[in-house]
C-alpha positions as CSV (number, residue, x, y, z in Angstrom):
1,M,-1.9,102.9,-366.9
2,K,-3.8,100.9,-369.5
3,K,-6.7,102.5,-371.3
4,G,-9.1,99.9,-370.1
5,T,-8.3,100.7,-366.5
6,K,-9.1,104.4,-367.1
7,V,-12.4,103.5,-368.5
8,K,-13.2,101.2,-365.6
9,K,-12.3,103.9,-363.0
10,Q,-14.4,106.5,-364.9
11,T,-17.3,104.1,-364.9
12,E,-17.0,103.6,-361.1
13,F,-17.1,107.4,-360.6
14,N,-20.2,107.7,-362.9
15,M,-22.0,104.9,-361.0
16,L,-21.3,106.7,-357.7
17,D,-22.6,110.0,-359.1
18,N,-25.7,108.2,-360.3
19,A,-26.2,106.7,-356.9
20,Y,-26.0,110.2,-355.3
21,L,-28.5,111.5,-357.8
22,K,-30.9,108.6,-357.2
23,M,-30.6,109.0,-353.5
24,V,-31.4,112.8,-353.7
25,I,-34.4,112.1,-355.9
26,A,-35.6,109.3,-353.5
27,I,-35.3,111.6,-350.5
28,I,-37.3,114.3,-352.3
29,V,-40.0,111.8,-353.2
30,F,-40.0,110.4,-349.7
31,A,-40.3,113.8,-348.1
32,V,-43.1,115.0,-350.4
33,S,-45.1,111.7,-350.1
34,L,-44.7,111.8,-346.3
35,F,-46.0,115.3,-346.2
36,L,-48.9,114.5,-348.4
37,F,-49.6,111.3,-346.4
38,A,-49.6,113.4,-343.1
39,R,-52.0,115.9,-344.7
40,A,-54.3,113.1,-346.1
41,T,-54.6,111.4,-342.8
42,N,-55.3,114.6,-340.9
43,I,-59.0,115.1,-340.2
44,V,-59.9,118.6,-341.3
45,E,-63.0,120.4,-340.1
46,N,-64.4,122.5,-342.9
47,V,-66.7,125.4,-342.3
48,V,-69.9,124.7,-344.2
49,L,-72.1,127.4,-342.9
50,T,-71.6,130.6,-340.9
51,Y,-74.3,132.2,-338.9
52,T,-74.0,135.9,-338.1
53,I,-76.4,136.6,-335.2
54,D,-77.7,139.9,-334.0
55,S,-79.8,139.5,-330.9
56,D,-81.4,142.2,-328.8
57,I,-83.9,141.8,-325.9
58,D,-85.7,144.8,-324.3
59,Y,-87.5,143.9,-321.1
60,K,-89.5,145.6,-318.4
61,V,-90.2,144.3,-314.9
62,Y,-93.9,144.9,-313.9
63,L,-94.8,145.4,-310.3
64,Y,-97.8,144.8,-308.1
65,D,-99.4,147.9,-306.5
66,N,-97.3,148.9,-303.5
67,E,-96.6,151.9,-301.3
68,Y,-92.9,151.9,-301.9
69,L,-92.5,151.8,-305.7
70,P,-95.5,153.8,-307.1
71,F,-95.1,152.9,-310.8
72,E,-96.2,150.2,-313.1
73,Y,-92.9,148.7,-314.1
74,M,-89.1,149.1,-313.8
75,Q,-86.6,149.5,-316.6
76,E,-83.9,146.9,-317.3
77,G,-80.6,146.7,-315.6
78,K,-81.9,147.2,-312.0
79,A,-82.2,145.2,-308.8
80,Y,-85.7,143.9,-308.2
81,I,-87.6,142.9,-305.1
82,S,-89.0,139.5,-305.9
83,N,-92.2,139.8,-303.7
84,L,-93.2,143.0,-305.7
85,V,-92.7,141.5,-309.2
86,S,-95.7,140.2,-311.1
87,K,-94.2,139.5,-314.5
88,V,-91.3,140.3,-316.9
89,K,-92.3,141.5,-320.3
90,A,-89.6,140.8,-323.0
91,D,-89.4,142.1,-326.6
92,F,-87.2,139.9,-328.8
93,D,-85.6,141.3,-331.9
94,Y,-83.6,138.5,-333.4
95,T,-81.8,138.4,-336.8
96,V,-79.8,135.5,-338.2
97,K,-77.8,135.8,-341.4
98,T,-76.1,132.9,-343.1
99,S,-73.1,132.7,-345.6
100,K,-75.3,130.6,-347.9
101,K,-78.9,130.6,-348.9
102,F,-81.2,128.7,-346.6
103,D,-81.8,125.2,-347.9
104,S,-83.8,124.0,-344.9
105,E,-86.9,124.8,-342.9
106,Y,-86.9,126.6,-339.6
107,E,-89.3,127.3,-336.7
108,Y,-88.9,128.9,-333.4
109,N,-90.1,128.4,-329.8
110,I,-90.2,130.8,-326.9
111,Y,-90.5,129.2,-323.5
112,A,-90.0,129.8,-319.8
113,K,-88.4,127.1,-317.7
114,A,-88.0,127.1,-313.9
115,T,-85.3,124.9,-312.4
116,V,-84.9,124.0,-308.7
117,A,-81.6,122.4,-307.6
118,H,-80.1,121.3,-304.3
119,A,-78.3,124.3,-302.7
120,S,-75.1,122.4,-301.9
121,S,-74.8,119.6,-304.5
122,G,-76.3,121.6,-307.4
123,K,-78.3,118.5,-308.5
124,E,-81.5,119.2,-310.3
125,L,-84.7,118.4,-308.2
126,W,-87.6,119.8,-310.1
127,T,-88.3,121.7,-313.3
128,Q,-91.3,123.2,-315.0
129,R,-91.6,124.5,-318.6
130,I,-94.3,126.8,-320.0
131,D,-94.4,127.3,-323.8
132,L,-95.1,131.0,-324.5
133,V,-94.7,130.8,-328.3
134,D,-94.9,127.3,-329.7
135,H,-93.6,126.0,-333.0
136,V,-93.9,129.0,-335.2
137,K,-92.8,128.3,-338.8
138,I,-90.6,130.9,-340.3
139,D,-91.6,131.9,-343.8
140,I,-92.1,135.0,-345.9
141,E,-95.8,135.1,-345.3
142,D,-95.6,135.0,-341.5
143,K,-96.1,138.3,-339.9
144,K,-93.9,137.5,-336.9
145,G,-91.0,135.8,-338.7
146,A,-89.6,136.6,-342.1
147,I,-87.1,134.7,-344.3
148,D,-85.3,136.2,-347.2
149,Q,-82.9,133.7,-348.9
150,N,-80.1,134.0,-346.3
151,E,-81.6,136.0,-343.5
152,I,-84.1,135.3,-340.7
153,N,-85.7,138.0,-338.6
154,I,-87.9,137.3,-335.6
155,T,-89.7,139.9,-333.5
156,E,-91.8,138.7,-330.6
157,S,-93.2,140.1,-327.3
158,V,-93.9,137.7,-324.4
159,D,-94.8,137.9,-320.7
160,L,-92.8,135.7,-318.3
161,P,-95.0,134.9,-315.3
162,Y,-92.3,135.5,-312.7
163,N,-94.6,135.5,-309.6
164,L,-96.1,132.2,-310.7
165,F,-92.7,130.4,-310.7
166,N,-91.5,132.2,-307.6
167,T,-94.6,131.1,-305.6
168,K,-94.2,127.5,-306.8
169,V,-90.6,127.4,-305.7
170,K,-91.6,128.8,-302.2
171,S,-94.2,126.1,-301.9
172,F,-91.8,123.4,-302.9
173,K,-89.3,124.6,-300.4
174,N,-91.8,124.9,-297.5
175,Q,-93.3,121.5,-298.3
176,H,-90.0,119.5,-298.5
177,N,-87.9,121.6,-296.2
178,I,-84.9,121.3,-298.5
179,P,-82.2,124.0,-299.1
180,V,-82.6,125.0,-302.7
181,K,-81.2,127.2,-305.4
182,A,-83.7,128.2,-308.1
183,F,-83.8,130.2,-311.3
184,V,-86.0,130.7,-314.3
185,D,-84.9,131.0,-318.0
186,L,-86.8,132.7,-320.8
187,E,-85.4,131.4,-324.1
188,L,-86.0,131.8,-327.8
189,V,-84.8,128.8,-329.8
190,V,-84.5,128.6,-333.6
191,I,-84.8,125.0,-334.8
192,D,-83.8,123.4,-338.1
193,T,-86.9,121.2,-338.6
194,K,-85.2,119.0,-341.3
195,E,-82.2,118.2,-339.1
196,R,-84.2,118.3,-335.9
197,K,-81.7,120.3,-334.0
198,E,-81.4,123.7,-332.3
199,V,-79.5,126.2,-334.4
200,V,-79.2,129.1,-332.0
201,S,-80.8,130.5,-328.9
202,T,-81.0,133.6,-326.8
203,G,-82.9,134.8,-323.7
204,L,-83.0,136.0,-320.1
205,S,-82.2,134.3,-316.9
206,M,-83.1,135.3,-313.3
207,D,-83.1,133.9,-309.8
208,L,-86.1,132.6,-307.9
209,Y,-86.7,132.4,-304.2
210,E,-84.4,135.3,-303.5
211,D,-85.3,138.6,-301.8
212,I,-83.7,140.6,-304.5
213,F,-82.8,139.4,-308.0
214,E,-81.3,140.7,-311.2
215,V,-81.9,139.8,-314.9
216,A,-79.1,138.4,-317.0
217,E,-79.1,138.4,-320.8
218,V,-77.9,135.2,-322.4
219,G,-76.8,135.0,-326.1
220,T,-77.5,138.6,-326.9
221,G,-75.4,141.0,-328.9
222,S,-73.7,140.4,-332.2
223,Y,-71.6,137.3,-332.8
224,V,-70.6,134.7,-335.4
225,L,-71.3,130.9,-335.2
226,D,-69.6,128.5,-337.5
227,V,-71.1,125.1,-338.5
228,T,-68.3,122.6,-339.4
229,E,-68.2,119.1,-340.7
230,E,-65.2,116.7,-340.8
231,E,-63.6,115.9,-344.1
232,V,-63.2,112.1,-344.2
233,P,-59.8,111.1,-345.7
234,N,-59.9,109.0,-348.9
235,R,-58.6,105.5,-347.9
236,Y,-57.5,104.7,-351.4
237,V,-55.4,107.9,-351.6
238,I,-54.0,107.1,-348.1
239,F,-53.1,103.6,-349.1
240,A,-51.3,104.8,-352.3
241,L,-49.4,107.4,-350.5
242,L,-48.4,104.9,-347.8
243,C,-47.0,102.6,-350.5
244,I,-45.0,105.5,-352.0
245,V,-43.7,106.5,-348.6
246,I,-42.5,102.9,-347.8
247,T,-41.1,102.3,-351.2
248,S,-39.2,105.6,-351.4
249,G,-38.0,105.2,-347.8
250,L,-36.6,101.7,-348.5
251,Y,-35.0,102.8,-351.8
252,T,-33.4,105.8,-350.0
253,L,-31.9,103.5,-347.4
254,F,-30.7,101.2,-350.2
255,M,-29.0,104.0,-352.0
256,I,-27.3,105.2,-348.8
257,Y,-26.0,101.7,-348.3
258,L,-24.6,101.5,-351.8
259,I,-22.9,104.9,-351.4
260,I,-21.4,103.9,-348.1
261,E,-20.3,100.6,-349.5
262,S,-18.8,102.3,-352.6
263,T,-16.9,105.1,-350.7
264,L,-16.0,103.4,-347.4
265,G,-16.9,99.7,-347.8
266,K,-15.5,97.0,-345.6
267,K,-11.8,97.0,-344.9
268,T,-10.2,94.5,-347.4
269,Y,-6.8,93.0,-347.4
270,Y,-5.7,95.5,-350.0
271,S,-6.9,98.5,-348.1
272,K,-5.3,97.3,-344.9
273,A,-2.0,96.6,-346.6
274,I,-2.0,100.1,-348.3
275,Y,-2.8,101.8,-345.0
276,T,0.0,99.9,-343.2
277,I,2.7,100.6,-345.9
278,L,1.9,104.3,-346.3
279,K,1.8,104.7,-342.5
280,N,5.1,103.0,-341.8
281,Y,7.1,103.9,-344.9
282,G,5.6,107.3,-345.9
283,D,9.1,108.8,-345.9
284,I,10.3,106.6,-348.7
285,V,7.0,105.9,-350.6
286,A,5.7,108.7,-352.7
287,E,2.1,108.6,-354.0
288,V,2.0,110.0,-357.5
289,I,-1.0,111.3,-359.4
290,K,-0.1,109.9,-362.8
291,P,1.2,106.4,-363.4
292,V,4.9,105.9,-364.1
293,D,5.6,105.0,-367.7
294,I,7.7,101.9,-367.6
295,S,6.8,100.6,-371.1
296,N,10.4,101.3,-372.4
297,L,12.2,99.9,-369.3
298,N,13.2,96.5,-368.2
299,V,10.6,95.5,-365.6
300,I,11.6,93.4,-362.7
301,D,8.6,92.1,-360.7
302,V,9.4,91.4,-357.0
303,K,7.3,89.0,-354.9
304,N,6.7,91.2,-351.8
305,F,7.1,94.7,-350.5
306,D,10.0,93.7,-348.3
307,Q,12.1,93.1,-351.4
308,M,11.2,96.6,-352.6
309,L,12.5,97.9,-349.3
310,D,15.8,96.1,-349.9
311,V,16.2,97.7,-353.3
312,E,15.3,101.1,-351.9
313,E,17.8,100.7,-349.1
314,E,20.5,99.8,-351.6
315,L,19.9,102.4,-354.2
316,R,18.4,105.2,-352.0
317,I,15.8,106.0,-354.5
318,P,12.1,106.6,-353.4
319,I,9.4,104.2,-354.2
320,M,6.5,105.6,-356.3
321,F,3.0,104.3,-355.7
322,F,-0.2,104.7,-357.8
323,E,-3.4,102.8,-358.0
324,T,-4.2,101.0,-361.2
325,I,-7.7,99.8,-360.0
326,K,-9.2,101.9,-357.3
327,G,-9.5,100.0,-354.1
328,K,-8.3,96.8,-355.6
329,E,-4.8,97.0,-357.2
330,G,-1.8,99.3,-356.8
331,W,1.8,99.4,-358.2
332,F,4.9,100.2,-356.2
333,V,7.6,101.2,-358.7
334,L,11.3,102.1,-358.3
335,V,13.2,103.3,-361.4
336,H,16.9,103.1,-361.7
337,N,18.6,103.7,-365.1
338,D,16.8,101.4,-367.5
339,L,15.4,99.1,-364.8
340,A,12.0,99.3,-363.2
341,Y,11.5,97.4,-360.0
342,R,7.8,96.7,-359.5
343,Y,5.6,95.2,-356.8
344,I,1.9,94.7,-357.6
345,L,-0.4,94.7,-354.6
346,K,-3.7,93.1,-355.3
347,D,-6.7,92.4,-353.1
348,K,-7.1,88.8,-352.0
349,V,-10.1,86.8,-353.3
350,K,-12.1,85.1,-350.5
351,G,-11.2,81.5,-350.2
352,K,-7.7,82.0,-351.6
């Protein structure tokens, strides 16, 4: 084989190796950029503030004078006869700690709210609210509320006029003759005055217009409340990553196409002819790794492979085959004494 042919074949292998390398790099870039794009477009909720809340409410249920329960009040956690109850006294001990120093202003309210709803549909019919402690600003000077950088503590004692609400509900029921379900809530609410929103709340809830009722604590105990905000994706970063994803994806597909074209390609006249010859005459055609040196022999070029078959049949010598240009040109050679019979198979050019 000529030196120029060796260089050309080596160049083709190098180009194929480079294509594989470029494809691997493109796939890595595509995968990384796709991952970053997915993360960049994902809306993340970041915790900006954490409230650690410790709420405790002690209450006593005060009674009217009666011959059955000869004491002033009942302790919490009991069942109470509504007609004998005058009020509910509640002592709030409420502490809020934050993960950061307070950078806002706070106040708190304590109110009682009675709600009357339709017994079957549950739709609200009537409400009444009484403010028991109204808009108390929380600061270090206040005796009832104290703030120390990242901690708020509130201690308050209030009376819930249970009998007042219970009597009004009975009057409402008797006047309108409607089946009702009623309850009253006693609630302490901490308000961020800058943001104008409730931060946290705690309290008690109990039924009205029932012969016997119990008191339920709401929002008491120790728990953690996270305040989050959405992290808005940067549209310029998203656009840049999208361009990288599209470019690297298209480049990867192009590299795959080149590799397939280089290794498999479309079936040419040459490849079809080689396949047919080797398939039909594999017993008399031997593929050799190294080209046959015929430089010192008398070379007889034949026009077609059929003539090579005639020579082989006459001499009973196997035909040797090797490619001179991969995928494009191959030599079939039969050597006898000082003669070399050669058939050169080349790919056909389109249009010829």
